[in-house]
C-alpha positions as CSV (number, residue, x, y, z in Angstrom):
1,M,84.6,79.9,138.1
2,R,85.0,82.7,135.6
3,I,84.9,81.2,132.2
4,F,85.5,82.6,128.5
5,D,87.0,80.0,126.4
6,P,88.7,81.5,123.6
7,H,88.9,79.6,121.5
8,I,86.1,76.8,120.9
9,H,84.2,76.3,116.9
10,M,80.5,76.8,118.8
11,S,79.6,75.4,115.1
12,S,80.0,71.9,115.2
13,R,78.1,72.1,118.8
14,T,74.8,70.8,120.6
15,T,72.6,73.1,122.2
16,D,73.2,70.7,125.0
17,D,76.4,71.8,125.2
18,Y,75.8,74.7,125.7
19,R,73.4,74.7,128.1
20,A,76.1,72.0,130.4
21,M,78.6,74.9,129.5
22,Y,76.7,77.8,131.0
23,A,76.6,75.6,133.4
24,A,80.4,74.6,134.3
25,G,80.4,78.8,133.9
26,V,81.5,79.3,130.9
27,R,80.1,83.2,129.9
28,A,82.0,84.4,126.9
29,L,83.6,82.6,123.8
30,V,85.6,83.4,120.8
31,E,85.1,81.0,117.6
32,P,87.8,81.6,115.4
33,A,87.1,80.7,112.2
34,F,88.4,76.5,110.1
35,W,87.5,73.8,108.0
36,L,84.4,72.2,108.0
37,G,85.6,68.3,108.5
38,Q,85.7,68.5,104.2
39,P,86.9,70.5,102.1
40,R,85.2,73.7,100.5
41,T,84.5,74.5,96.6
42,S,84.8,77.9,96.4
43,A,84.8,81.1,98.2
44,G,80.9,81.2,98.3
45,S,80.8,78.7,100.5
46,F,83.1,80.8,103.0
47,V,80.9,83.8,102.8
48,D,78.0,81.7,104.5
49,Y,79.8,80.3,107.3
50,F,81.1,83.4,108.1
51,D,77.5,85.2,108.2
52,A,76.4,82.3,110.3
53,L,79.7,83.9,112.5
54,L,78.4,86.6,112.7
55,G,74.6,85.9,113.4
56,W,73.1,82.7,113.5
57,E,75.5,81.4,116.1
58,P,75.4,85.3,118.6
59,Y,72.2,84.6,118.5
60,R,72.4,80.6,119.4
61,A,75.3,81.2,122.3
62,S,72.6,84.3,123.7
63,Q,70.4,81.8,124.4
64,F,72.1,80.3,126.6
65,G,73.2,83.2,128.9
66,I,76.9,83.3,126.8
67,R,78.5,85.8,124.8
68,H,79.8,85.1,121.5
69,H,82.9,86.4,119.0
70,C,84.5,85.0,116.5
71,A,87.5,85.4,114.2
72,I,87.5,85.4,110.7
73,A,89.9,84.0,108.8
74,L,91.0,81.6,105.5
75,N,92.0,78.6,107.3
76,P,96.0,77.6,106.7
77,K,94.3,73.9,105.9
78,E,91.9,75.5,102.8
79,A,94.8,78.2,101.6
80,N,96.4,75.0,100.1
81,D,93.3,75.1,97.4
82,P,93.2,76.7,94.7
83,R,89.5,76.9,94.4
84,C,90.0,79.0,98.1
85,A,92.7,82.2,97.2
86,E,89.8,84.9,96.7
87,V,89.0,84.4,99.9
88,I,91.2,86.3,101.3
89,D,90.1,89.5,99.1
90,L,86.2,89.4,100.9
91,L,87.8,89.2,104.5
92,P,88.8,93.1,105.2
93,R,84.4,92.9,104.4
94,Y,84.1,90.4,107.4
95,L,87.6,92.3,109.6
96,V,85.5,95.7,110.0
97,K,82.2,94.0,111.4
98,D,81.3,93.9,115.1
99,G,82.0,90.7,117.4
100,V,84.7,90.4,115.0
101,V,87.9,90.4,118.1
102,A,90.8,88.8,115.6
103,V,91.7,87.5,112.8
104,G,92.2,84.0,113.2
105,E,92.8,81.0,112.6
106,T,96.1,81.4,110.3
107,G,99.4,79.8,110.6
108,F,100.7,77.0,109.1
109,D,99.5,73.6,108.8
110,S,101.8,71.5,106.7
111,M,104.8,74.5,106.2
112,T,103.6,74.9,102.9
113,A,104.5,78.2,100.8
114,A,101.4,78.6,99.8
115,E,100.2,78.9,103.4
116,E,103.1,80.5,104.3
117,K,102.4,83.5,102.2
118,S,98.4,83.4,103.1
119,F,99.4,83.3,107.0
120,A,101.9,86.6,106.2
121,A,98.7,88.5,104.4
122,H,96.5,87.5,107.2
123,L,99.2,89.4,109.6
124,A,99.1,91.9,107.4
125,L,96.1,92.6,107.2
126,A,95.2,92.3,111.1
127,V,98.1,95.4,111.0
128,D,95.7,97.4,109.0
129,H,92.5,96.9,111.2
130,G,94.3,97.3,114.4
131,L,93.0,93.5,115.6
132,P,95.0,90.3,117.7
133,A,95.8,87.9,115.2
134,L,95.5,83.6,116.6
135,V,98.1,81.4,114.6
136,H,97.4,78.0,114.4
137,T,100.9,75.7,114.9
138,P,101.0,72.8,112.8
139,H,100.5,70.2,114.3
140,R,103.1,67.5,112.9
141,D,106.6,68.6,113.4
142,K,105.7,71.1,115.3
143,A,108.9,72.9,116.9
144,A,109.8,74.1,113.4
145,G,106.4,74.7,112.9
146,T,106.5,77.6,115.7
147,A,110.1,78.2,114.8
148,R,108.9,79.0,111.4
149,S,106.1,81.0,112.1
150,L,107.7,83.1,115.2
151,D,109.6,84.0,111.8
152,V,106.8,85.3,109.6
153,I,105.3,87.2,113.1
154,R,108.5,89.5,113.2
155,E,108.4,90.1,109.6
156,S,105.2,90.8,109.1
157,G,105.6,94.2,112.0
158,I,102.8,93.2,114.0
159,P,103.3,93.9,117.8
160,A,104.0,90.6,119.4
161,E,102.0,91.1,122.0
162,R,98.9,91.5,119.8
163,V,99.7,87.4,118.8
164,V,98.9,84.4,120.0
165,V,100.3,81.6,119.0
166,D,98.1,78.5,119.2
167,H,98.6,74.7,120.3
168,L,101.4,75.0,122.1
169,N,103.3,71.9,124.4
170,E,106.1,71.8,126.6
171,L,108.4,72.0,124.0
172,T,107.7,75.0,122.1
173,V,105.9,77.3,125.2
174,R,109.7,78.8,125.7
175,Q,110.3,79.7,122.4
176,V,106.5,81.9,122.6
177,L,106.6,83.4,125.6
178,D,110.3,84.8,124.5
179,A,109.9,86.5,121.5
180,G,106.5,88.4,123.2
181,C,103.7,86.6,122.2
182,W,101.3,84.9,124.0
183,A,101.4,81.5,124.6
184,G,98.4,79.4,123.5
185,F,97.4,75.9,124.8
186,S,94.0,73.4,123.8
187,I,92.9,71.1,126.4
188,Y,91.8,67.9,124.0
189,P,90.8,64.6,125.8
190,D,93.1,62.5,124.1
191,T,96.5,65.4,122.3
192,K,97.6,68.1,122.7
193,M,97.7,69.2,125.9
194,E,95.4,67.8,129.7
195,P,95.3,69.5,132.5
196,D,97.6,67.8,134.8
197,R,100.0,68.4,131.9
198,M,98.9,72.4,131.4
199,V,99.1,72.8,135.0
200,R,102.7,71.9,135.6
201,L,103.2,74.3,132.7
202,L,101.6,77.5,134.4
203,Q,104.0,76.2,137.8
204,E,107.0,76.5,135.0
205,Y,105.9,79.5,134.0
206,G,103.2,81.6,136.0
207,T,99.6,82.7,134.8
208,E,100.7,85.4,132.8
209,R,99.9,86.0,128.5
210,V,98.7,82.4,128.7
211,L,95.4,81.5,127.1
212,V,94.1,77.8,127.6
213,N,91.3,77.1,125.4
214,S,89.1,73.6,124.3
215,A,89.2,73.9,120.8
216,A,85.9,71.1,121.3
217,D,86.5,70.5,117.6
218,W,84.5,68.1,114.5
219,G,86.9,65.2,115.9
220,H,86.8,63.9,120.3
221,S,87.5,66.4,122.3
222,D,84.8,68.5,125.0
223,P,83.9,71.8,126.0
224,L,84.0,71.2,129.6
225,R,88.1,70.9,129.5
226,T,88.7,74.8,130.4
227,H,86.4,73.9,133.5
228,A,88.1,70.6,134.6
229,T,91.6,72.5,133.7
230,G,90.3,75.6,136.1
231,T,89.8,72.2,138.8
232,A,93.0,70.8,138.4
233,M,94.6,73.6,139.1
234,L,92.7,74.7,142.4
235,A,94.0,70.8,143.3
236,A,97.2,71.7,142.9
237,G,97.7,74.5,144.8
238,F,96.5,77.3,142.4
239,S,94.2,80.0,144.5
240,E,91.0,81.3,142.1
241,Q,92.2,84.2,141.6
242,D,94.5,82.6,140.1
243,V,92.4,80.4,138.4
244,E,90.5,83.5,136.9
245,Q,92.6,84.9,135.3
246,V,93.9,82.4,133.2
247,L,90.4,81.1,132.5
248,W,88.8,85.4,132.2
249,H,91.6,88.6,132.5
250,N,93.4,86.9,130.3
251,P,91.7,86.4,127.5
252,V,89.5,89.7,128.0
253,A,93.0,91.0,127.8
254,F,94.0,89.7,124.7
255,Y,90.7,90.3,122.8
256,G,90.4,93.5,124.3
257,Q,93.0,94.8,122.0
258,S,90.2,94.9,119.5
259,G,88.0,97.3,121.0
260,R,85.0,95.7,120.1
261,L,84.4,92.9,123.3
262,E,81.2,93.2,124.6
263,L,81.5,90.7,127.9
264,D,77.7,92.5,129.9
265,G,76.5,89.4,128.4
266,P,73.5,88.6,127.3
267,E,70.8,88.1,129.9
268,A,69.4,84.6,130.3
269,D,66.8,82.7,132.5
270,A,68.5,80.3,134.8
271,A,64.7,78.4,134.9
272,A,64.4,78.3,131.2
273,L,67.8,77.0,131.0
274,F,67.8,74.5,133.2
275,E,63.7,73.2,132.8
276,G,64.5,71.8,130.2
277,N,63.1,74.4,127.7
278,S,63.3,74.2,124.6
279,I,65.5,76.8,122.1
280,Q,63.6,79.7,120.7
281,R,63.6,80.1,117.4
282,G,65.4,82.9,115.4
283,P,63.0,85.0,113.4
284,R,62.3,83.3,110.4
């Protein structure tokens, strides 16, 4: 099973996670910028974070045979904090860099006016830089949040096929697909979406314009939920080609719109991965 995880926060994961992901078939991923579990107090902390997403984390992933890409944004949650407002002005310097394949996560957290202003600014940056956009839908009042997200997307002028609306469920997938956007699903152990529920949605809506991710952030999550979803698809009668479509070809097609995907892959020595050798350290 070959897997491209289109949304996973590897900064919160251990090297053992990278090892297990490689063993499960993960060969590429996108890490969207998001919050760190507590408020950041200045724009400077975002500079360090973005630099790590473009420097250290790709290097760390390459140690385990996985190609790391990222999306860059001021996340919706912290768009409400005036101390972070100037982060928007920093984004253009990062959106031109190799390895940045989308603008994101942007969108709504609590459906505030500040979030909507930031959301619109991010979509304008995506248009200006010819990048796809990854949109976060709120965890509360998701149906209304998704509907308003689609309004903002339409108003921005960004082509719908260059937007993935993420964290969807059974109540929101139809409106997103009908709008022409990509539908994103985060598979979690206890919340959001489970593999069996995801399989039922794939049976109903098909495998086109669907992205399945593990998100795997700082809470209770699992970086192998993409593999679990592929296994559940096979058990339900989907073919290996269907699984490859959902878990590899779809994210390649979506993020390939950036023109910056590199999927030849860092070559990794499998013996080094699985015989307990320690990770090599970067230059000091």
